[in-house]
VODO-115741 format. One record per residue: residue number from 1; residue in three letters; x, z, y of N, C-alpha, C in turn. Coordinates in nm, 2 decimals, always signed. Atoms other than C-alpha are relative to their C-alpha. Example, Ala and Ser with C-alpha at 12.3 -4.5 7.8 and 13.67 -1.06 7.14 Angstrom:
BEGIN
- n res neast nup nnorth caeast caup canorth ceast cup cnorth
- 1 ALA +0.09 +0.00 -0.12 +1.23 +0.78 -0.45 +0.09 +0.00 +0.12;
- 2 SER -0.09 +0.00 -0.11 +1.37 +0.71 -0.11 -0.08 +0.08 +0.11;
//
This chain:
BEGIN
- n res neast nup nnorth caeast caup canorth ceast cup cnorth
- 1 MET +0.08 +0.00 -0.12 +0.00 +0.00 +0.00 +0.09 +0.00 +0.12;
- 2 PHE -0.08 +0.01 -0.12 +0.13 -0.09 +0.34 -0.02 +0.12 +0.09;
- 3 ARG +0.01 -0.12 -0.09 +0.21 +0.19 +0.59 +0.08 -0.03 +0.13;
- 4 PHE -0.05 +0.03 -0.14 +0.29 +0.19 +0.96 +0.01 +0.13 +0.08;
- 5 PHE -0.01 -0.12 -0.09 +0.41 +0.46 +1.20 -0.07 -0.04 +0.13;
- 6 VAL +0.07 +0.02 -0.12 +0.18 +0.48 +1.50 +0.02 +0.11 +0.10;
- 7 SER -0.02 -0.10 -0.10 +0.20 +0.67 +1.83 -0.12 +0.03 +0.09;
- 8 GLU +0.11 -0.02 -0.09 -0.14 +0.64 +1.99 -0.13 +0.02 -0.08;
- 9 LYS +0.12 -0.03 +0.07 -0.47 +0.79 +1.87 -0.11 +0.02 +0.10;
- 10 GLN +0.11 -0.01 -0.09 -0.81 +0.75 +2.03 -0.12 +0.03 -0.09;
- 11 GLU +0.12 -0.04 +0.08 -1.10 +0.95 +1.87 +0.03 -0.02 -0.15;
- 12 ASN -0.02 +0.03 +0.15 -1.13 +0.81 +1.51 +0.08 -0.12 -0.03;
- 13 PHE -0.08 +0.13 +0.01 -0.89 +0.52 +1.57 +0.14 +0.02 +0.04;
- 14 PHE -0.14 +0.02 -0.04 -0.52 +0.44 +1.59 +0.01 -0.13 +0.07;
- 15 ILE -0.03 +0.12 -0.07 -0.40 +0.19 +1.84 +0.13 -0.06 -0.06;
- 16 LEU -0.11 +0.07 +0.07 -0.17 -0.07 +1.67 +0.08 -0.08 +0.11;
- 17 ASP -0.08 +0.07 -0.09 +0.12 -0.21 +1.87 +0.02 -0.15 -0.05;
- 18 ASP -0.01 +0.14 +0.03 +0.21 -0.58 +1.88 +0.09 -0.03 -0.13;
- 19 LEU -0.08 +0.01 +0.12 +0.48 -0.54 +1.61 -0.08 +0.02 -0.13;
- 20 ILE +0.08 -0.03 +0.11 +0.24 -0.38 +1.37 -0.11 -0.11 -0.02;
- 21 LEU +0.10 +0.10 +0.01 -0.03 -0.64 +1.44 +0.06 -0.13 -0.05;
- 22 ASN -0.07 +0.12 +0.05 +0.22 -0.92 +1.38 +0.03 +0.01 -0.15;
- 23 HIS -0.03 -0.02 +0.14 +0.32 -0.77 +1.05 -0.13 -0.01 -0.08;
- 24 ILE +0.13 +0.01 +0.07 -0.05 -0.73 +0.95 -0.04 -0.15 -0.02;
- 25 LYS +0.04 +0.14 +0.01 -0.10 -1.10 +1.03 +0.09 -0.07 -0.10;
- 26 VAL -0.09 +0.07 +0.09 +0.21 -1.21 +0.83 -0.04 +0.03 -0.14;
- 27 VAL +0.03 -0.04 +0.14 +0.11 -1.01 +0.52 -0.15 -0.02 -0.03;
- 28 ARG +0.15 +0.04 +0.02 -0.26 -1.11 +0.57 -0.08 +0.12 -0.05;
- 29 ILE +0.08 -0.11 +0.02 -0.41 -0.77 +0.57 -0.14 -0.02 +0.07;
- 30 LYS +0.14 +0.02 -0.06 -0.79 -0.81 +0.63 -0.09 +0.11 -0.04;
- 31 ASN +0.10 -0.11 +0.04 -1.02 -0.59 +0.42 +0.07 +0.11 -0.08;
- 32 GLU -0.07 -0.10 +0.08 -0.75 -0.39 +0.24 +0.03 +0.12 +0.09;
- 33 ASN -0.04 -0.12 -0.07 -0.68 -0.03 +0.34 +0.15 +0.01 +0.01;
- 34 PHE -0.15 -0.03 -0.02 -0.34 +0.08 +0.47 +0.02 +0.13 +0.06;
- 35 ILE -0.03 -0.14 -0.04 -0.17 +0.40 +0.57 +0.06 -0.01 +0.14;
- 36 CYS -0.07 -0.02 -0.13 -0.09 +0.50 +0.93 +0.06 +0.14 +0.00;
- 37 VAL -0.07 -0.13 -0.01 +0.16 +0.78 +0.98 +0.00 +0.04 +0.15;
- 38 TYR +0.01 -0.05 -0.14 +0.09 +0.98 +1.30 +0.04 +0.14 +0.01;
- 39 LYS -0.05 -0.13 -0.02 +0.29 +1.28 +1.41 +0.03 +0.07 -0.14;
- 40 GLY -0.04 -0.06 +0.13 +0.42 +1.33 +1.05 -0.11 +0.01 -0.10;
- 41 GLU +0.12 -0.01 +0.09 +0.07 +1.31 +0.89 -0.04 -0.14 -0.04;
- 42 PHE +0.04 +0.13 +0.06 -0.06 +1.03 +0.66 -0.15 -0.01 +0.02;
- 43 TYR +0.14 +0.03 -0.01 -0.40 +0.87 +0.72 -0.03 -0.13 -0.07;
- 44 LEU +0.05 +0.12 +0.06 -0.59 +0.62 +0.51 -0.08 -0.07 +0.11;
- 45 THR +0.07 +0.07 -0.11 -0.72 +0.35 +0.75 -0.04 -0.14 -0.04;
- 46 LYS +0.03 +0.14 +0.02 -0.87 +0.01 +0.77 +0.00 -0.07 +0.13;
- 47 LEU -0.01 +0.08 -0.13 -0.83 -0.27 +1.03 -0.14 -0.03 +0.05;
- 48 VAL +0.12 +0.05 -0.07 -1.11 -0.32 +1.28 +0.03 -0.14 +0.04;
- 49 GLN -0.02 +0.14 -0.02 -1.14 -0.69 +1.28 -0.01 -0.04 +0.15;
- 50 ASN +0.00 +0.05 -0.14 -1.05 -0.88 +1.60 +0.03 +0.10 +0.10;
- 51 SER -0.04 -0.11 -0.09 -0.90 -0.57 +1.76 +0.14 +0.05 -0.03;
- 52 ASN -0.13 -0.06 +0.02 -0.58 -0.37 +1.79 -0.02 +0.14 -0.05;
- 53 LYS +0.03 -0.13 +0.04 -0.74 -0.07 +1.62 -0.01 +0.01 -0.15;
- 54 ALA +0.02 -0.03 +0.15 -0.73 +0.09 +1.27 -0.09 +0.12 +0.00;
- 55 GLU +0.09 -0.11 +0.01 -1.02 +0.31 +1.18 +0.04 +0.10 -0.11;
- 56 ILE -0.04 -0.10 +0.10 -0.94 +0.64 +1.01 -0.11 +0.02 -0.10;
- 57 ILE +0.09 -0.03 +0.11 -1.10 +0.68 +0.67 +0.01 +0.15 -0.04;
- 58 GLU -0.03 -0.14 +0.04 -0.94 +1.01 +0.57 +0.14 +0.04 +0.02;
- 59 LYS -0.14 -0.05 -0.01 -0.64 +1.23 +0.62 +0.05 +0.03 -0.14;
- 60 LEU -0.06 -0.02 +0.13 -0.40 +1.24 +0.32 +0.10 +0.12 +0.01;
- 61 GLU -0.09 -0.11 +0.00 -0.22 +1.55 +0.22 +0.13 -0.04 -0.08;
- 62 ILE -0.13 +0.05 +0.06 +0.13 +1.40 +0.16 +0.11 +0.05 +0.08;
- 63 ASN -0.12 -0.04 -0.06 +0.46 +1.55 +0.24 +0.12 -0.04 -0.08;
- 64 ASN -0.12 +0.06 +0.07 +0.77 +1.35 +0.14 +0.13 +0.04 +0.07;
- 65 GLU -0.12 -0.04 -0.07 +1.02 +1.53 +0.37 +0.07 +0.11 -0.08;
- 66 PRO -0.07 -0.10 +0.07 +1.30 +1.74 +0.22 -0.03 +0.14 +0.06;
- 67 LYS +0.02 -0.14 -0.04 +1.29 +2.12 +0.24 +0.10 +0.04 +0.10;
- 68 ASN -0.11 -0.04 -0.10 +1.61 +2.13 +0.44 +0.03 -0.11 +0.09;
- 69 LYS -0.04 +0.10 -0.10 +1.76 +1.95 +0.74 +0.14 -0.03 -0.02;
- 70 VAL -0.14 +0.05 +0.02 +2.07 +1.74 +0.68 +0.03 -0.11 +0.10;
- 71 ILE -0.05 +0.10 -0.10 +2.25 +1.56 +0.96 +0.12 -0.07 -0.06;
- 72 LEU -0.11 +0.08 +0.04 +2.48 +1.27 +0.87 +0.08 -0.04 +0.13;
- 73 ALA -0.09 +0.05 -0.10 +2.77 +1.23 +1.11 +0.09 -0.11 -0.06;
- 74 LEU -0.06 +0.12 +0.07 +2.90 +0.88 +1.02 +0.09 -0.08 +0.10;
- 75 ALA -0.09 +0.08 -0.08 +3.21 +0.70 +1.16 -0.06 -0.14 +0.01;
- 76 ILE +0.04 +0.14 -0.02 +3.14 +0.35 +1.30 +0.08 -0.08 -0.11;
- 77 LEU -0.05 +0.09 +0.11 +3.19 +0.10 +1.01 -0.02 -0.14 +0.04;
- 78 LYS +0.03 +0.14 -0.02 +3.18 -0.28 +0.99 -0.16 -0.01 -0.01;
- 79 THR +0.14 +0.01 -0.02 +2.83 -0.39 +1.08 -0.08 +0.01 -0.13;
- 80 LYS +0.08 +0.01 +0.13 +2.70 -0.47 +0.73 +0.00 +0.14 -0.07;
- 81 SER -0.02 -0.13 +0.07 +2.84 -0.14 +0.58 -0.08 +0.11 +0.08;
- 82 PHE +0.06 -0.10 -0.08 +2.71 +0.07 +0.87 -0.15 -0.01 -0.01;
- 83 GLU +0.15 +0.02 +0.01 +2.36 -0.07 +0.86 -0.05 +0.03 -0.14;
- 84 PHE +0.04 -0.04 +0.13 +2.35 -0.03 +0.48 +0.00 +0.15 -0.02;
- 85 ALA +0.00 -0.14 +0.01 +2.45 +0.33 +0.51 -0.12 +0.07 +0.07;
- 86 ILE +0.11 -0.05 -0.07 +2.18 +0.39 +0.77 -0.13 -0.01 -0.09;
- 87 GLN +0.11 +0.03 +0.08 +1.92 +0.23 +0.55 -0.02 +0.10 -0.12;
- 88 LYS +0.00 -0.08 +0.12 +2.01 +0.43 +0.24 -0.01 +0.15 +0.03;
- 89 ALA +0.01 -0.14 -0.05 +2.05 +0.76 +0.43 -0.14 +0.04 +0.03;
- 90 VAL +0.14 -0.02 -0.04 +1.70 +0.73 +0.56 -0.08 +0.01 -0.13;
- 91 GLU +0.07 +0.00 +0.12 +1.57 +0.65 +0.21 +0.02 +0.13 -0.08;
- 92 ILE -0.04 -0.12 +0.08 +1.75 +0.96 +0.06 -0.07 +0.12 +0.07;
- 93 GLY +0.07 -0.11 -0.07 +1.60 +1.19 +0.33 +0.08 +0.07 +0.11;
- 94 VAL -0.08 -0.06 -0.11 +1.85 +1.24 +0.61 -0.09 +0.03 +0.12;
- 95 SER +0.08 -0.04 -0.11 +1.71 +1.41 +0.92 +0.04 -0.07 +0.13;
- 96 GLU -0.06 +0.07 -0.12 +1.94 +1.26 +1.19 +0.13 -0.07 -0.04;
- 97 ILE -0.12 +0.06 +0.02 +2.23 +1.03 +1.21 +0.08 +0.00 +0.13;
- 98 TRP -0.09 -0.01 -0.12 +2.52 +1.09 +1.45 +0.12 -0.10 -0.01;
- 99 PRO -0.12 +0.08 +0.01 +2.76 +0.79 +1.48 +0.11 +0.05 +0.09;
- 100 PHE -0.12 -0.05 -0.09 +3.11 +0.86 +1.61 +0.12 -0.09 -0.02;
- 101 PHE -0.13 +0.07 +0.01 +3.45 +0.71 +1.68 +0.11 +0.10 -0.03;
- 102 SER -0.11 -0.09 +0.03 +3.76 +0.86 +1.53 +0.13 -0.09 +0.00;
- 103 LYS -0.13 +0.07 -0.01 +4.13 +0.76 +1.51 +0.01 -0.13 -0.08;
- 104 ASN -0.01 +0.12 +0.08 +4.10 +0.51 +1.23 -0.12 -0.09 +0.00;
- 105 VAL +0.11 +0.10 -0.01 +3.78 +0.34 +1.33 +0.06 -0.13 +0.06;
- 106 SER -0.06 +0.13 -0.04 +3.88 -0.03 +1.35 -0.11 -0.09 +0.06;
- 107 GLN +0.11 +0.08 -0.05 +3.53 -0.17 +1.43 -0.02 +0.02 +0.15;
- 108 LYS +0.03 -0.01 -0.15 +3.47 -0.24 +1.80 -0.14 -0.04 +0.02;
- 109 LEU +0.14 +0.03 -0.03 +3.11 -0.23 +1.92 +0.00 -0.08 +0.13;
- 110 GLU +0.00 +0.09 -0.11 +3.09 -0.53 +2.14 -0.14 -0.01 +0.06;
- 111 GLY +0.13 +0.02 -0.06 +2.81 -0.59 +2.39 -0.07 +0.13 +0.04;
- 112 ASP +0.08 -0.12 -0.05 +2.53 -0.35 +2.50 -0.03 +0.10 -0.11;
- 113 LEU +0.02 -0.10 +0.11 +2.53 -0.03 +2.30 -0.14 +0.04 -0.01;
- 114 ARG +0.14 -0.03 +0.00 +2.17 +0.02 +2.39 -0.07 -0.10 -0.10;
- 115 LYS +0.05 +0.10 +0.09 +2.09 -0.30 +2.20 +0.03 +0.03 -0.14;
- 116 LYS -0.04 -0.04 +0.14 +2.29 -0.18 +1.90 -0.09 +0.12 -0.05;
- 117 LEU +0.08 -0.12 +0.04 +2.10 +0.15 +1.91 -0.14 -0.04 -0.04;
- 118 LYS +0.13 +0.04 +0.03 +1.77 -0.03 +1.92 -0.01 -0.07 -0.14;
- 119 ARG +0.00 +0.06 +0.13 +1.86 -0.23 +1.61 +0.01 +0.11 -0.11;
- 120 TRP -0.01 -0.11 +0.10 +1.97 +0.09 +1.43 -0.13 +0.07 -0.01;
- 121 GLU +0.13 -0.07 +0.00 +1.64 +0.25 +1.53 -0.10 -0.08 -0.08;
- 122 GLN +0.09 +0.08 +0.08 +1.45 -0.04 +1.38 +0.03 +0.01 -0.15;
- 123 ILE -0.04 -0.02 +0.14 +1.65 +0.00 +1.05 -0.06 +0.13 -0.05;
- 124 CYS +0.05 -0.13 +0.04 +1.55 +0.37 +1.05 -0.15 -0.01 -0.02;
- 125 LEU +0.15 +0.02 +0.01 +1.18 +0.27 +1.11 -0.04 -0.07 -0.13;
- 126 HIS +0.04 +0.08 +0.12 +1.16 +0.01 +0.84 +0.04 +0.08 -0.13;
- 127 SER -0.04 -0.07 +0.12 +1.35 +0.23 +0.59 -0.09 +0.12 -0.02;
- 128 ALA +0.09 -0.11 +0.01 +1.12 +0.53 +0.67 -0.14 -0.05 -0.06;
- 129 GLN +0.13 +0.06 +0.05 +0.81 +0.31 +0.61 +0.02 -0.04 -0.15;
- 130 GLN -0.01 +0.04 +0.14 +0.95 +0.17 +0.29 +0.01 +0.12 -0.10;
- 131 SER -0.02 -0.12 +0.08 +1.04 +0.51 +0.15 -0.10 +0.11 +0.01;
- 132 PHE +0.11 -0.09 -0.01 +0.72 +0.68 +0.25 +0.03 +0.13 +0.06;
- 133 ARG -0.04 -0.12 -0.08 +0.88 +0.92 +0.49 -0.12 +0.04 +0.09;
- 134 ASN +0.09 -0.05 -0.10 +0.66 +1.14 +0.71 +0.05 -0.02 +0.14;
- 135 LEU -0.07 +0.00 -0.13 +0.91 +1.12 +1.00 +0.10 -0.11 +0.00;
- 136 ILE -0.11 +0.10 -0.01 +1.15 +0.86 +1.13 +0.12 +0.07 +0.05;
- 137 PRO -0.12 -0.07 -0.04 +1.50 +1.00 +1.14 +0.06 -0.06 +0.13;
- 138 LYS -0.06 +0.04 -0.13 +1.67 +0.99 +1.48 +0.14 -0.04 -0.02;
- 139 ILE -0.14 +0.04 -0.01 +1.99 +0.80 +1.54 +0.05 +0.00 +0.14;
- 140 ASN -0.05 -0.01 -0.13 +2.20 +0.86 +1.84 +0.10 -0.11 +0.04;
- 141 LEU -0.11 +0.09 -0.04 +2.44 +0.66 +2.05 +0.14 +0.06 -0.05;
- 142 PRO -0.12 -0.05 +0.05 +2.80 +0.69 +1.93 +0.07 +0.09 +0.10;
- 143 ILE -0.08 -0.10 -0.09 +3.02 +0.98 +2.06 +0.14 +0.01 -0.07;
- 144 ASN -0.14 -0.02 +0.05 +3.38 +1.09 +2.00 -0.01 +0.11 -0.11;
- 145 TYR -0.01 -0.09 +0.11 +3.47 +1.28 +1.68 +0.01 +0.14 +0.05;
- 146 SER -0.02 -0.14 -0.05 +3.57 +1.59 +1.88 -0.14 +0.05 +0.05;
- 147 ASP +0.13 -0.04 -0.05 +3.22 +1.60 +2.03 -0.10 +0.03 -0.12;
- 148 ILE +0.08 -0.03 +0.12 +3.06 +1.59 +1.68 +0.03 +0.15 -0.04;
- 149 LEU -0.04 -0.14 +0.04 +3.26 +1.91 +1.60 -0.06 +0.10 +0.10;
- 150 LYS +0.05 -0.10 -0.10 +3.16 +2.08 +1.93 -0.15 +0.02 -0.01;
- 151 ASN +0.15 -0.01 +0.01 +2.79 +2.00 +1.86 -0.05 +0.06 -0.13;
- 152 SER +0.04 -0.04 +0.14 +2.80 +2.15 +1.51 -0.02 +0.15 -0.01;
- 153 SER -0.01 -0.14 +0.01 +2.80 +2.52 +1.60 -0.12 +0.07 -0.06;
- 154 ASN +0.12 -0.07 +0.05 +2.44 +2.60 +1.49 -0.03 -0.03 -0.14;
- 155 PHE +0.03 +0.04 +0.14 +2.46 +2.46 +1.14 +0.05 +0.11 -0.10;
- 156 SER -0.04 -0.10 +0.09 +2.47 +2.70 +0.85 +0.09 -0.05 -0.11;
- 157 GLN -0.09 +0.06 +0.10 +2.66 +2.46 +0.62 +0.06 -0.12 +0.07;
- 158 LYS -0.07 +0.11 -0.07 +2.93 +2.22 +0.76 +0.10 -0.05 -0.10;
- 159 LEU -0.09 +0.06 +0.10 +3.10 +1.98 +0.53 +0.06 -0.13 +0.05;
- 160 ILE -0.07 +0.13 -0.04 +3.36 +1.70 +0.58 +0.06 -0.05 -0.12;
- 161 ALA -0.06 +0.06 +0.12 +3.46 +1.46 +0.31 +0.14 -0.05 +0.03;
- 162 PHE -0.14 +0.04 -0.02 +3.83 +1.39 +0.26 +0.06 -0.03 -0.13;
- 163 GLU -0.06 +0.04 +0.13 +4.01 +1.20 -0.02 +0.12 +0.08 -0.04;
- 164 GLY -0.11 -0.09 +0.03 +4.30 +1.44 +0.01 -0.03 +0.13 -0.06;
- 165 GLN +0.04 -0.12 +0.06 +4.10 +1.73 -0.11 -0.02 -0.01 -0.15;
- 166 LYS +0.00 +0.01 +0.15 +4.15 +1.79 -0.48 -0.09 +0.10 -0.06;
- 167 ASN +0.09 -0.10 +0.06 +3.95 +2.11 -0.55 -0.14 -0.03 +0.04;
- 168 GLN +0.15 +0.02 -0.02 +3.57 +2.09 -0.58 -0.05 +0.12 +0.09;
- 169 THR +0.07 -0.10 -0.09 +3.37 +2.27 -0.31 -0.14 +0.01 -0.04;
- 170 LYS +0.14 -0.02 +0.03 +3.04 +2.43 -0.39 -0.09 -0.05 +0.12;
- 171 ILE +0.10 +0.05 -0.10 +2.75 +2.26 -0.20 -0.13 +0.07 -0.03;
- 172 ASP +0.13 -0.08 +0.02 +2.44 +2.48 -0.14 -0.12 -0.08 +0.06;
- 173 GLN +0.12 +0.07 -0.05 +2.11 +2.29 -0.12 -0.10 +0.09 +0.06;
- 174 SER +0.10 -0.09 -0.05 +1.93 +2.60 -0.02 +0.02 +0.03 +0.15;
- 175 GLU -0.02 -0.02 -0.15 +2.09 +2.60 +0.33 -0.10 -0.08 +0.08;
- 176 ASN +0.11 +0.07 -0.08 +1.83 +2.51 +0.59 +0.06 -0.11 +0.09;
- 177 ASP -0.06 +0.10 -0.09 +2.07 +2.32 +0.82 +0.14 -0.03 -0.04;
- 178 THR -0.13 +0.05 +0.05 +2.36 +2.11 +0.69 +0.04 -0.12 +0.09;
- 179 ILE -0.06 +0.12 -0.06 +2.59 +1.87 +0.87 +0.11 -0.05 -0.09;
- 180 ILE -0.11 +0.06 +0.08 +2.81 +1.63 +0.67 +0.07 -0.11 +0.09;
- 181 ILE -0.08 +0.10 -0.07 +3.09 +1.42 +0.82 +0.06 -0.10 -0.09;
- 182 ILE -0.06 +0.10 +0.08 +3.19 +1.09 +0.67 +0.09 -0.09 +0.09;
- 183 GLY -0.10 +0.07 -0.08 +3.50 +0.91 +0.80 -0.01 -0.15 -0.01;
- 184 PRO +0.00 +0.15 +0.00 +3.58 +0.54 +0.86 +0.07 -0.06 -0.12;
- 185 GLU -0.07 +0.07 +0.11 +3.72 +0.28 +0.62 +0.14 +0.05 -0.02;
- 186 GLY -0.14 -0.04 +0.01 +4.07 +0.40 +0.71 +0.02 +0.15 -0.03;
- 187 GLY -0.01 -0.14 +0.03 +3.99 +0.76 +0.63 +0.03 +0.09 +0.13;
- 188 PHE -0.03 -0.10 -0.11 +4.06 +1.07 +0.84 +0.15 +0.02 +0.01;
- 189 ASP -0.14 -0.05 -0.03 +4.40 +1.16 +0.99 +0.00 +0.15 -0.04;
- 190 GLU +0.00 -0.14 +0.04 +4.51 +1.50 +0.86 -0.02 +0.10 +0.12;
- 191 SER +0.02 -0.09 -0.12 +4.51 +1.64 +1.21 -0.15 +0.01 +0.03;
- 192 GLU +0.14 +0.00 -0.02 +4.14 +1.55 +1.23 -0.07 +0.10 -0.10;
- 193 ILE +0.05 -0.10 +0.10 +4.07 +1.75 +0.91 +0.04 +0.14 +0.04;
- 194 ASN -0.04 -0.13 -0.05 +4.27 +2.04 +1.05 -0.09 +0.05 +0.11;
- 195 LEU +0.09 -0.03 -0.11 +4.06 +2.03 +1.36 -0.14 +0.04 -0.04;
- 196 ALA +0.13 -0.03 +0.06 +3.74 +2.03 +1.16 +0.00 +0.14 -0.06;
- 197 GLN -0.01 -0.13 +0.07 +3.85 +2.34 +0.97 +0.00 +0.11 +0.11;
- 198 LYS +0.00 -0.10 -0.11 +3.90 +2.52 +1.30 -0.14 +0.02 +0.05;
- 199 PHE +0.14 -0.01 -0.03 +3.53 +2.45 +1.36 -0.08 +0.05 -0.12;
- 200 ASP +0.07 -0.06 +0.12 +3.45 +2.61 +1.02 -0.06 -0.10 -0.09;
- 201 PHE +0.04 +0.10 +0.10 +3.40 +2.29 +0.83 +0.07 +0.02 -0.14;
- 202 LYS -0.06 +0.00 +0.14 +3.45 +2.30 +0.45 +0.04 -0.14 -0.04;
- 203 VAL -0.05 +0.13 +0.04 +3.66 +2.01 +0.32 -0.05 -0.02 -0.14;
- 204 VAL +0.05 +0.02 +0.13 +3.49 +1.86 +0.02 +0.06 -0.13 -0.07;
- 205 SER -0.04 +0.11 +0.08 +3.61 +1.63 -0.26 -0.12 -0.08 -0.05;
- 206 LEU +0.11 +0.09 +0.06 +3.40 +1.33 -0.37 +0.04 -0.05 -0.14;
- 207 GLY -0.04 +0.04 +0.14 +3.57 +1.31 -0.71 +0.14 -0.07 +0.00;
- 208 LYS -0.14 +0.06 +0.02 +3.88 +1.14 -0.85 +0.02 -0.14 +0.06;
- 209 ARG -0.01 +0.14 -0.05 +3.80 +0.79 -0.72 -0.02 +0.00 +0.15;
- 210 ILE +0.01 +0.02 -0.14 +3.82 +0.67 -0.37 -0.13 -0.08 +0.03;
- 211 LEU +0.13 +0.06 -0.03 +3.47 +0.58 -0.24 +0.00 -0.07 +0.14;
- 212 ARG +0.03 +0.06 -0.13 +3.37 +0.34 +0.04 -0.07 +0.10 +0.08;
- 213 SER +0.07 -0.09 -0.09 +3.24 +0.52 +0.34 -0.15 +0.00 -0.02;
- 214 GLU +0.14 +0.01 +0.02 +2.89 +0.40 +0.29 -0.04 +0.06 -0.13;
- 215 THR +0.03 -0.06 +0.13 +2.90 +0.51 -0.08 +0.02 +0.15 +0.01;
- 216 ALA -0.03 -0.15 -0.02 +3.05 +0.85 +0.02 -0.12 +0.06 +0.07;
- 217 ALA +0.11 -0.06 -0.07 +2.76 +0.90 +0.26 -0.12 +0.02 -0.09;
- 218 ILE +0.11 -0.01 +0.10 +2.50 +0.83 -0.01 +0.02 +0.11 -0.10;
- 219 PHE -0.03 -0.10 +0.10 +2.68 +1.04 -0.26 -0.02 +0.14 +0.05;
- 220 LEU +0.00 -0.14 -0.05 +2.72 +1.35 -0.04 -0.14 +0.04 +0.05;
- 221 LEU +0.13 -0.03 -0.04 +2.37 +1.32 +0.10 -0.09 +0.04 -0.12;
- 222 SER +0.08 -0.03 +0.12 +2.22 +1.32 -0.25 +0.03 +0.14 -0.05;
- 223 LYS -0.04 -0.13 +0.04 +2.41 +1.64 -0.32 -0.06 +0.11 +0.09;
- 224 CYS +0.04 -0.09 -0.09 +2.28 +1.81 -0.01 -0.15 +0.01 +0.02;
- 225 ILE +0.14 +0.00 -0.03 +1.92 +1.71 +0.02 -0.08 +0.08 -0.11;
- 226 ASN +0.08 -0.08 +0.09 +1.67 +1.96 -0.13 -0.14 -0.04 +0.01;
- 227 ASP +0.14 +0.05 +0.00 +1.35 +1.80 -0.23 -0.09 +0.10 -0.07;
//
């Protein structure tokens, strides 16, 4: 069943924006019911013909959000890899994504960063719809690695992945607020790891093999998300 995130409600109707209406036209929804997600709640609806409205049939008791909040701080990667990581992180259950620049980030973000952010937000939206999320995870404009560390003070569990870490670190899914940091294709400089430890980050191993950054993000998120 198709589902769409909506932001405007009038009495017993949702107002559908142009993007949703275009999608409805493309997939030829006429008499079929579909789901509207409004402020984290699911509603079964049907299209009011020749209008931009969906009539509410009933509210559905569905909650597909994780029990805990997990933030993914992800270094800027090559476009295809970064967008893949965003998509899969949303599907797994990430709460927010914080892109950042670090020493070994080789990818240059050319052009208008606001346009980049808009594209990333669209990926979050489509992935949230596809995976039946109640909420669309927020993604921020890129910041510096040091600012990621400074903004992490309120998290109860702070993890950073590093291929140089040999010992396994226990990951606690019961923690309410977790932030995980995944580095770029070139990995982290040891000085960056040392700095993270000064901000009380635990260095975690991802196993014997070296993982791509996008794979590492998926792997570590799956360990942290508590469904």
